[in-house]
N, C-alpha and C positions, 0 to 999 in steps of 0.2 A: 431539593436541587432544580438550579433553575433550567430551564429549556438551552439545548445546546444549541451554540449561535452557529450555524452553518456559515452565515456570511463574515463569521470573523477569523475564516480561514484564509489564510492568503495563500496565492497563485506562488507554489513553488516547482523548481527541478530538481530531480534526485537522480544519481546515476548509480548503478549498482554492477556489480561483478560477483556472478555465481556459478557454480557449477552444476553439470545435470546428474553427478552420483553425490548429491548430498539434500539435505532439507534446506530450503532455504531459509534462514532466519536473520530477520532484520529490524530495527526500530527506528524510528524518529520520532522527536519529543518536539513538540508546539509549546514555547517558551512565549511569556507574556512580561515583558521588563517592566510597565509600568502599572504593575499590579502587585499585590500583598501577595499572592499567590502564583510562585514563579510557572505553573502551566497551564494552559491555555484546557478547560474540561471538556474534553472528547465525548463525555456519554452521552448518549442520546443521538448520537449520529452512526449514520449507517454508511460504511463503505464499500465499494465496488470497483474493480481493479481488471482491464483488458491488455494483454499486451500481442500485437500484430510484428510482423516484419517491417511492415512500413505502413504508415498511416491509412493509406488508399487501399489497402489488401482489405479483402472481405473476410477472411481466414481470420479469426482470433485463435491463437495458441495458446495462450493462459488466459483462464478466468475465474474469479475468485474474489469474494469480500465478507462482511459480518455475517453473511448468513452462512457461510459453510465452513467459517472459521480461518483463512487465508489471509485474513486479513483483522484483527483486532483492537479492541484499546485495551490497555495495559490495568491490572488490577491496582486499586488504592494502596499507596497516595498516588501511584503511577498514572492517572487517568489521561495524564495530556501524553502519552505513549501511542501512536500507532505502531503495531507490530504486523509484518510480515511473516506469516509461518506456511511452507506451502511444502508438501511430505514429499519426499524422495521419490515415491512410485510417480506422482505428477512430473517431476523434475526429469525425469529419465525419459519422457514423453519428448523434451523438446532438446531439437538439434541446437549443435555450437554455433554461434553468431549474434548478431548484435538486433535489437528487439528497440519496439516503442510501446509507449503505455501512457495511461494515464490512469489516475485514482478520482473518482465521483464521491463528491459525500450528499449525504442529504438526510435530512428531518422530518418532519407533518410538512414544514411550511416550503422550503426551499430545496435546489438541488443544483450543485454546480461542480466544475472541476478544479481541485484543491490542488493536485499534482500532476507534473507530467513526469515522465520515467524516460530513460535511456539503460537498455538491462542488456548486458553483455552475458553470454551464457556460454560458459567453459565447458571442453570435453572434458570428462571428468578419466582420472589414469584408474582409478583404484576404484573394482566393481566386485 
């Protein structure tokens, strides 16, 4: 496997809508159209995410990444998928509202923001 290329990740913006009474599970697939392989290989890249109410706020409402399993790269052959998995116990701590965030990608040589996020957390009805 070649070294994962953090610099090949485009800066993208993603909008999510989730509830605070459920597990947050989503997936984003990175596609390479000019290549015979349809997916960008994300193996070897570490991802880290933070959510805040506003960019200038000091308080981090939610933090996670590949180290704690909240972000992960899909299993073969889906190594082009970035997967969000935030347990319900963590989602229950988040007040309904609008949040902003980003995802940083890093490997042994480079680190960069690869995603900006707008997240709407809805008040879950079923408890």
